[in-house]
Legacy VTK file of the C-alpha trace (Angstrom):
# vtk DataFile Version 3.0
C-alpha trace
ASCII
DATASET POLYDATA
POINTS 275 float
97.709 81.725 121.526
97.958 83.673 124.758
94.901 83.415 126.989
92.711 86.496 127.344
92.766 88.048 130.793
91.629 91.570 129.950
90.887 93.770 126.969
94.260 95.484 127.267
96.258 95.265 124.011
99.484 93.285 124.051
102.788 93.423 122.188
102.352 91.305 119.043
104.987 88.797 120.156
102.995 88.133 123.339
100.039 86.735 121.396
101.809 83.505 120.469
100.720 83.573 116.826
102.129 80.941 114.463
100.252 81.325 111.182
99.538 85.049 111.264
102.281 87.664 111.152
101.297 90.663 113.290
103.169 93.926 113.679
102.471 97.346 115.188
104.242 100.441 113.882
102.999 103.648 115.490
99.406 104.152 114.354
99.459 101.155 112.016
98.865 97.462 112.658
99.842 95.056 109.884
98.277 91.601 109.864
99.526 89.077 107.301
98.484 85.572 106.396
101.770 83.772 107.047
101.648 80.476 105.178
103.542 81.306 101.976
104.329 77.628 101.384
100.623 77.111 100.561
100.090 80.534 98.973
98.734 81.824 102.302
95.727 79.507 102.304
94.064 79.576 105.716
93.162 76.706 108.012
91.202 76.752 111.266
94.197 77.873 113.320
94.924 80.711 110.901
91.367 81.979 111.241
91.553 81.801 115.040
94.792 83.774 115.018
93.428 86.327 112.554
90.489 86.980 114.878
92.841 87.449 117.827
95.155 89.832 115.975
92.238 91.974 114.758
90.771 91.937 118.253
94.046 93.163 119.744
94.406 95.912 117.125
90.805 96.971 117.765
91.454 97.350 121.491
94.711 99.270 121.052
93.828 102.970 121.115
97.183 103.850 119.560
96.303 101.916 116.391
94.390 103.985 113.853
94.629 101.821 110.708
94.773 98.052 110.090
96.532 96.740 106.983
95.741 93.183 105.870
98.186 91.434 103.538
99.959 88.163 102.822
103.495 87.019 103.555
105.858 86.438 100.641
105.635 87.637 97.059
103.347 85.085 95.408
99.975 85.529 97.088
97.755 87.678 99.249
95.632 84.651 100.164
94.172 81.720 98.237
91.286 80.910 100.567
90.613 77.726 102.503
93.345 75.091 102.759
91.874 72.226 100.745
93.974 69.617 102.557
92.114 70.561 105.709
88.839 70.623 103.801
89.491 67.058 102.627
89.866 65.973 106.264
86.686 67.814 107.198
84.865 65.904 104.462
85.502 62.751 106.506
83.565 64.328 109.385
81.253 66.938 107.829
79.925 68.168 111.171
83.331 69.777 111.703
82.594 72.130 108.801
80.033 73.923 110.972
82.784 74.672 113.524
85.226 75.739 110.800
82.669 78.049 109.181
81.847 79.561 112.558
85.471 80.624 112.945
85.524 81.960 109.378
82.451 84.083 110.154
83.971 85.329 113.418
87.155 86.451 111.671
85.093 88.319 109.077
82.920 89.983 111.689
85.912 91.143 113.722
87.571 92.626 110.650
84.438 94.336 109.389
83.330 95.561 112.829
86.706 96.692 114.199
85.697 100.358 113.993
88.993 101.335 112.356
89.805 101.793 108.677
91.111 98.611 107.083
93.286 98.543 103.988
94.014 95.431 101.935
97.548 95.357 100.518
97.204 92.818 97.723
100.129 91.223 95.906
100.031 88.215 93.625
97.140 85.768 93.823
93.925 86.704 95.638
91.517 83.806 95.289
88.311 82.525 96.884
88.208 83.201 100.609
91.240 85.425 100.144
89.205 87.696 97.900
86.404 87.614 100.464
88.785 88.837 103.183
90.100 91.471 100.782
86.520 92.652 100.197
85.875 92.756 103.943
88.410 95.588 104.133
87.362 99.175 103.499
89.929 99.924 100.799
92.359 97.988 98.623
95.620 98.724 96.835
97.021 95.994 94.578
100.201 95.397 92.642
99.776 95.370 88.871
100.567 91.649 88.684
97.781 90.694 91.094
95.085 88.244 90.026
91.595 87.980 91.528
89.475 84.886 91.113
86.741 82.693 92.556
86.993 78.940 92.094
84.346 77.531 94.432
82.168 76.205 91.620
85.137 74.121 90.462
86.290 73.009 93.909
83.012 72.061 95.553
82.140 75.183 97.542
79.601 77.946 97.057
81.473 81.240 97.697
78.890 82.445 100.209
81.442 83.720 102.719
81.335 87.216 101.258
81.495 86.803 97.478
77.818 86.118 96.763
76.880 88.864 99.233
79.371 91.630 98.394
80.513 91.232 94.809
77.128 92.422 93.425
77.367 95.482 95.688
80.962 96.275 94.746
81.206 95.427 91.035
77.571 94.954 89.970
75.354 91.935 89.461
76.443 90.883 85.954
80.144 91.153 86.723
79.662 89.279 89.999
77.960 86.436 88.132
80.761 86.414 85.564
83.425 86.215 88.247
81.694 83.526 90.311
80.293 81.392 87.511
83.174 81.426 85.019
85.950 81.073 87.635
88.352 83.031 85.409
91.243 85.311 86.353
90.475 88.988 86.818
93.761 90.889 86.327
94.479 93.925 88.486
93.740 96.368 85.663
90.270 94.892 85.133
89.680 94.711 88.902
90.404 98.447 89.043
88.101 99.156 86.092
85.329 97.129 87.754
85.740 98.868 91.118
86.884 95.744 92.960
90.017 97.607 94.120
90.829 101.281 94.581
94.328 101.613 93.196
96.980 99.698 91.236
100.734 100.198 91.508
103.877 98.374 90.525
105.368 95.975 93.061
108.143 98.491 93.700
105.626 101.229 94.519
103.136 99.133 96.488
104.472 99.752 99.992
104.866 103.485 99.391
101.265 103.689 98.175
100.060 101.793 101.245
102.097 104.058 103.524
100.586 107.121 101.867
97.017 105.961 102.434
97.747 104.816 105.977
98.943 108.339 106.730
95.820 109.886 105.228
93.483 107.517 107.057
95.277 107.951 110.389
94.877 111.728 110.124
91.073 111.479 110.267
89.098 111.768 113.507
88.837 108.248 115.008
85.341 108.430 116.518
83.835 110.035 113.420
85.640 107.496 111.238
84.327 104.621 113.357
80.729 105.746 112.975
81.112 106.506 109.262
82.440 102.980 108.776
79.482 101.577 110.696
77.070 103.419 108.396
78.965 102.450 105.250
78.719 98.809 106.318
74.909 98.865 106.296
74.242 97.094 102.988
77.185 94.713 103.420
75.914 93.779 106.875
72.357 93.400 105.629
73.288 90.995 102.845
75.768 89.143 105.094
73.489 88.546 108.048
70.543 87.562 105.846
72.517 84.812 104.119
75.647 83.597 105.909
73.864 81.555 108.594
71.924 79.657 105.956
75.137 79.206 103.950
76.871 77.781 107.015
74.172 75.124 107.411
73.947 74.298 103.694
77.718 74.007 103.266
77.937 71.815 106.376
75.293 69.451 105.004
77.149 69.216 101.686
80.735 69.139 103.018
80.918 65.364 102.699
78.776 64.718 99.623
80.145 63.044 96.505
80.346 66.215 94.426
82.316 68.170 97.028
84.631 65.315 97.991
85.324 64.507 94.361
86.192 68.116 93.498
88.536 68.512 96.464
90.267 65.193 95.826
90.705 66.033 92.138
92.316 69.344 93.046
94.677 67.741 95.559
95.543 64.913 93.188
96.722 67.381 90.555
99.147 68.796 93.119
100.564 65.555 94.500
104.150 64.877 93.459
104.480 62.296 90.729
106.990 59.496 90.823
108.827 58.098 87.835
109.503 59.743 84.470
LINES 1 276
275 0 1 2 3 4 5 6 7 8 9 10 11 12 13 14 15 16 17 18 19 20 21 22 23 24 25 26 27 28 29 30 31 32 33 34 35 36 37 38 39 40 41 42 43 44 45 46 47 48 49 50 51 52 53 54 55 56 57 58 59 60 61 62 63 64 65 66 67 68 69 70 71 72 73 74 75 76 77 78 79 80 81 82 83 84 85 86 87 88 89 90 91 92 93 94 95 96 97 98 99 100 101 102 103 104 105 106 107 108 109 110 111 112 113 114 115 116 117 118 119 120 121 122 123 124 125 126 127 128 129 130 131 132 133 134 135 136 137 138 139 140 141 142 143 144 145 146 147 148 149 150 151 152 153 154 155 156 157 158 159 160 161 162 163 164 165 166 167 168 169 170 171 172 173 174 175 176 177 178 179 180 181 182 183 184 185 186 187 188 189 190 191 192 193 194 195 196 197 198 199 200 201 202 203 204 205 206 207 208 209 210 211 212 213 214 215 216 217 218 219 220 221 222 223 224 225 226 227 228 229 230 231 232 233 234 235 236 237 238 239 240 241 242 243 244 245 246 247 248 249 250 251 252 253 254 255 256 257 258 259 260 261 262 263 264 265 266 267 268 269 270 271 272 273 274
């Protein structure tokens, strides 16, 4: 990425991003996870680039709304790249550094002072759902699926899910989603209040454009402070728990249970030879 020399915003192409797709169109900045070959799972570099793109959009006074989405048609984001997590398990102290960057990306998105809109298509799983929840509003295509799988893959979903799901969809539903690790279709996500609106794939971009226009028409300073106030309970639950989660997950990143779950997941996805 380009080195910071001032807080002046830059043209997106000047940032040198490789795993985040970043675009500015008038009052709108669009930031997309750009790893469709792995269903937009994020690694350390992706998180670093996400932070930088949000930072740039925050500093650009012409930008009034930030849209977060995923490249391609199959996924919004499927959370942490488990191939990288398997490597981290060999040196668990690296998890603390990885989690620090995850927290920074979340804080920049939540604290950017501008309305954020998640444009969700396809699969939205684990850390992807946590980034979706970090946005103020969400519009999803009707074929979208929401899910948490940490209890199957060796990770407690304490990067937003344990903190925010009870606030957004209620305690019992949050426990159902986290503990059962089952798909939540878009229609049920709408019924539960996890998302704001559902459209067809063909109508998704038009719906996002409509809400971007409405959000951009609001007074920016008043909107910034309203967002700050609306974040109160999310911030309270986040800051009371995420530091402890970072330490606990670091200590357990290399234990037998975690390593076994990650290896089992990766083994199911390795190409098989022979008939």
